[in-house]
N, C-alpha and C positions, 0 to 999 in steps of 0.2 A: 433475497433468499426464498425459500419455499412459499408460493402462494395458491392455496386449495383452488383458487377461482380460475386462475391460468392454467390449471391442470386440466380443468373442464374445457375450458376454452379451445386447447389444443386437440381434444378428442375430436372436434367437429373442423378444425382449420389445419392443415398440414403446417409443420413448424420449419419456418426458413432459416438457413443458416449460410452465413456470409462472412466478407473481411472487408473493412473498410479502411482507407488509408488516405491521410491528410499530409500534405506537402508544403512546405514554407521555403520558398527561393531565398529568404533572408538568413536560414540558419537551420541547425538541428531542432528537431521539435519531438515532444514525447507525451504521452498520457501518462501519468503516474496513477490515477486512481480511477475506479469504477465502481458503480452501484446499479443493483437491478431490481425493480420495484415488482416483478413478476409480469408488467405490460411494457414499460419503457426502460431504457437503459440511459444512465448518465456518466458522463466521462470528464474528468478534469485534468489540464496539464499544463503546458507553456506554448507560447507561439512568440514570433519576434516582431519588433515594428518593422516598417519599411525601410530597407537598406541595414537591418541588423542594428539600427540606433534609434532611441538610447540603450536600448535593452530589452529584457523578457519580460513578456506579460502573462497574464492567466488566459486558459482558454476554458470554455465550458460548452459541452454538448449534451443535447437530447436527443435520442435517436429511439424509433419505435421497433418492435419486434421483426418488422420486415427489412431492418436495416436503413430506413428512410430517415433522413436527417430532418427533425422537427424544428429544432434550433440551434445555432452554432455562435457563442457570444464570446468576443475579446472583452477581457477586463483588462484596463490600461493603468498602470501605475504612475505613468510619464515621470520616469526619474530612471539614472544611469545605473543599473546594478541588475541582479539577477532575482526576480521575483518569481516564484514557483508555487503553484497550487499542488498540494500534495495528499489532500484528503477530502472526500466528498460523500454527504448522506443525504436522504431524500425522507420527509415525513410522510404521514398518511393523506395530509391535503396537498401534496404534490411542492411543499416548500424544499427549497435546494440549500443545504449549507455546505460552503466550500471553504477550505483554509490552506494555509500556506505561509509564505512569507510575501509581507507587502511593505509599503515605505512609510517612515515618518516625514514631518513637515521638512527635515533637514535631508531628506533623502537617504535615511538609514533604513536597513532592514528590521521589520518588526514582526512578530506573529499577528496575523490577522484570520479573524473569522467572519465570513460574510453571510448573510442569509437573503435569498431571493424568494420571490413567491413563485406561483406556478405560471404566471406571465413574464418571468425572468426581469421584473422589477426589483432594483436593491432595496430591501427593507432598512439593514442596519449593517454597520461593521463594528468589531468589537476586537479588543486587544488584552493582552496580561503578560507584561515584561518588566524588566528593571532597566530600561532605558539602554543606550547603546546600539551596536550594529550586530547582524548576524543571527538573529532569533528567528524562529519557526514554529507554527504548529504543523506536526507531521501528519495528524490524522484526527478525524472527527467520527464519533460515534453518537447515537441517540439513546438514551435512557428509557424507561418505562414510561416517562411522563412525555417522550419526544422532545426533552432537551438535551441540547448539544453538550457533549465532552470530549475534550481536545488534549491531544498529546503534544507536549512542547519541550523543547531543547534549547537552552541559554547558556551564555556564558557570563559569569560574574566574578571579576578580579582574575584569579588563576583557576578556577572552577568551572567545570562545565557541568550544569545541571539538567535533569530531566523531570518530568510530572505531568500534573493534569490539572486542567481548568475547566470548571464547569460553568455554564451559561444558561439562563433561563431562554424561553422561547421569543422574549422581547429583546434579548442581548445584553440583558443585566448579568454583570459577573456575580457568580453565587460563591464559588472558592477556588482557590489554585493551591495546590500542594506540590512544593519541589523536594525531591529527595536525591541526595547527593553523599559523595564519600569524602569525610574530610581529611583522609589519610594520604592522599595523592592528588596532584593538580591534574593528572592525566586520567581523570575520573571516568567518563562515560563515553561511549560511542554508539552512534546510531547508523547503520548501514542503510543507504537508500532512504526511501520514505517510510520511516517507522510506522506501527500502527499500534493501538490500545485494544483491549477486550472488554466487554461488559457481561456480565452474568445477569439472571433473572431478578436478582435482587440488588442490581446497580452498582455490584461491587466493580471497581476498576482493575484491570490487570495491565501493568506496565512491562513489556517484555523487550529487552535491548541487549546488545553487547556492553558489558561493564568490565572494568578493571577490578582486580581482586585486592587492591590496597598493596600490591608489590609490582609485579613487572607482567602478569598474564591477563588476558582478557577472556571472558566466558560468558556463558548464557545467563543472563540476569532477569530473574522474574520476581516481581512485586506486586502485592495485593492492596490495594486501598479500599476503604469502605464507601460508601456513598457520600460521605462529608470530607472524603480526601484524607482520612487519617490511615497511615500505614499499618497493615495487619502481619504481614509477614514478607520477609525477603530471602529469596534462594539463588544462590550463584553457583554453577558448575563450571569447572574449568580442567585444561588438560594440560599437562606440564610441557612447558618450552613451546607453548601454541597460543596464538590468538585466534580464538574464534569468533568470527565476525557474524553476530545475528542480524538475520534478515529484519529484526524488527517486528515483528507481528505477534501481538497476543490474541491467540485463537482459544476461545471458550465454548465447551459442547454444551448440550442440552441439560446436563448433570451438574454443570458448574466446574468440571476439570479444566486446566488449562495447559496449553501445549506452547512451548517454544522452539524455535529452530534457527540454524546456523550451519557455519561451515569453516573448516580449516585446510588449506591445500584441497585435496580431493575427496574429502570426506564430510558428509552431510551428517548432521546430528539433530535429532529430534527427542524432546523430552517432555514427560507428561507428569503434572502434579494434580493431586486432587484439591478441593476446596480450601482444605486446611493446611496445605503447603506440604503435603507426605508425598515424596517421588513415588510415582507409580511404574514408571519404566524408563530407560533412555535406549533408544535405538539409533545405528548408523546405516549408511550405503556409501560405498566407495565407488567414484567414479574415475575419470580419466585426469581430467583438471575441471574444477568446479568453481561457480560463482551462484549462490542461491539468491532469487531475486524476488519472490512473493511465496507467502504462506497464508493459506486459508481454509475454511471449512464450509460444507455445505448444510442442507436443511435435515439431512439423515446423519449427521455426525461425521462424514467421510473426510479426511483431511487432504488437502492437495499443496504439492510443493511445485514451484516452478523454479528451473535452474539452468543455466548455461554452460556448456560443457565442451571442451575442446577435444575431438576424436579423430585421429589420424588426420590432422591438419585442418579439419573443418569444423565449424561451431554448429552444434546442434542444441536445441532448446528441449528441455524434458518436461514433461507434465506428470507428476506421478500421484495417485491416489493411495492413501493409507487409511486403515481403520482404526478404531480407538483401541485396540490390542497392538498396534505398532506393526501390522502385517501389511505388506503392499497386496493390494487388491486389483490394481488395473493402471496403466500406464501407456504414453504415445510420446514422439518426438516430433517437432517440426523443424526442418531446416528451409532456409530461404534463399532465394537469387541463384544464380549461376556461378558463383565464385565461393571459394572457401572463405573470402573475407568477410561476406555478408553474415551479419549477426541480427538475431531477433531476441530482444530483451521484454519479459513481460513482468511488470511492476505491480498490476492490478489483477484481482480473479473476483468473480461473483457468480451465483448459481441460482436456478430454479430447478423444478422437478424434471425439464427436459434439456435446458441449456447451460452451457458453461459460456462465461463472457471474460476474454483474456485482453489487457490493454497493456500498451508498451510503446516500445519503437523497432524500428526495423532499419538496417543501414541500406541505403540506396546506392550502389556503386556506380551507377550511370553518371550521377549527379553529385556525388562524393559528400552526401548528407544523410542525417537519420529522418525518418518520416514517421508520423503518429500511425499507431496499427491498433484497430480495434476487432477483435476475432470473437463470432458467436459461433460455436459448434457443438455436435452432439454432447451431452454430459456423461452418456455412457461410453463415452471414447471409440464410437463404432465407426469414425470417418476415417478413410486412409485413401491415399492417394495423390497427387499433384494437381494443382489448380495454379491458373496463371491469367495476366492480364492487368495486374497492377504496375507501379513503380518498381516493385521488389522482384519482378519476373516471374519468380513462381514460389509457392509454398508446398513442401513435401511432407505429408502427415503419414507417421508409420505407427505400427502397433510395436510396443516393447515389453520385456518382462525384467523386474528387477525384484531383488529382496532386500530385506532388512536382517541385522544381526546386532546382538546386544553391545552397546558401548560401554565404555568405563572413566565416565568425567568423574572428577572428583568435587565433592562439596566442600567450597572454601568460603560459604558464608561469614564464618568468623573472621574472615580478613579483611572485611568491610566495617565502616563506622558510619552509619547513617545519620545524617543531619536534615532535619526539616526546613524550610523557609517558604516563604510567600513572596510573590512577584510586588515590585512598589508601584507599577503602574498598571492600572487596571480602569476600561471604560471605552470611548469609542476610539476607532482607529481612522487613520485618513480614509477618505472615501474615493474610491476609483472612479473612473468613467467605463461606462458598458454600452458597447456597439456590437454590431454584427462582424464575426469573424471573416475572412477572406482567403482562407487557405484552399488549396486546391483538391477535391475529393475525387478519389477512385472507389468503387465497388466492384467487388468480386464474388459471385455466387458459389456456395459449396453445394454439390449435389448429395446429399446426406441418405 
């Protein structure tokens, strides 16, 4: 987010903009999360073992502002399953918190939070679950004391639960709070890499796509206090529609919270104040839509990343929206030389000058996805085509969009919240850390 010292630095040094790609010959790879501390960029995702077996592992990058890779680490779980890094955060001392799904001693997936120091030495690993398989930490944010809070998703019996876990900086579990609906086993749904938000008082906002207790899925927004106790829960639904939330709790400097999702070709964004009162709900109509990321910059501008299919070609839109729900800027990116090429953006972060986008793009020549990290001007001023990487070219174009009022219905009364806590908290299985060996390509943007 915004760092005043960085703005002064760039008054004397021109800002470089670039695209980085990493290719893994053993399979599809992706960067799910990115964070920008004003000087360096940290990104997390997955890579494959040699030959694609036994499975996926975490990958962690540190890149400086010039696009030079300072460190690239493979976090190896040495087990046969999909282990994915979904969230990343960095404190003021350069310690790195990275979360996702790791492995137990019996090779089952469990939610794992790792802490590395600034030299990339593993400090500790921690978990919070109920045993079993298929659990994940989807995000990590740091509170005002620089302690990590994670969003998790787990299954117990026939119920899917979601909630938050708080650890101190030494990895000791402080609290976990699960919130779930006892009226239906098809309770919650988190699309892609879910996110949570924290306000200035360390209240936690959990924003997902959730069932209404009957048959419809909508935008669920929950506020927990700094001890994990639920304060309020709101659910907006559309009749005969399943709204798939991007799962990102975005909180502005005044403590307002925003949730975002889509159904069919319509993007929905809603705003609540800190007391849970709905401020507005807006929509944008596209051709064929999938929302992939939602974020906010240091000036309270909202950003939505989405994939659209326009006239047979895929196009990625990045749309800026102010706190009143009005579109203030937008651009699109098309990739490759074929309509089948796709760019998916899963992570976004910002400072006063730059926008950082992380995700994956399809390389038609080799038939797999490569990791992509893009640093471009935050004012969306760059236009044109750049070439030179695995994806052949990236075409940046200015766009114009507008929002209109939407009419989602409040169905909070259709849910019955229950609270629960995980039974297993403490140290997690420790992975091995080594240098990553993916093939890197850098493309410079002339902004």
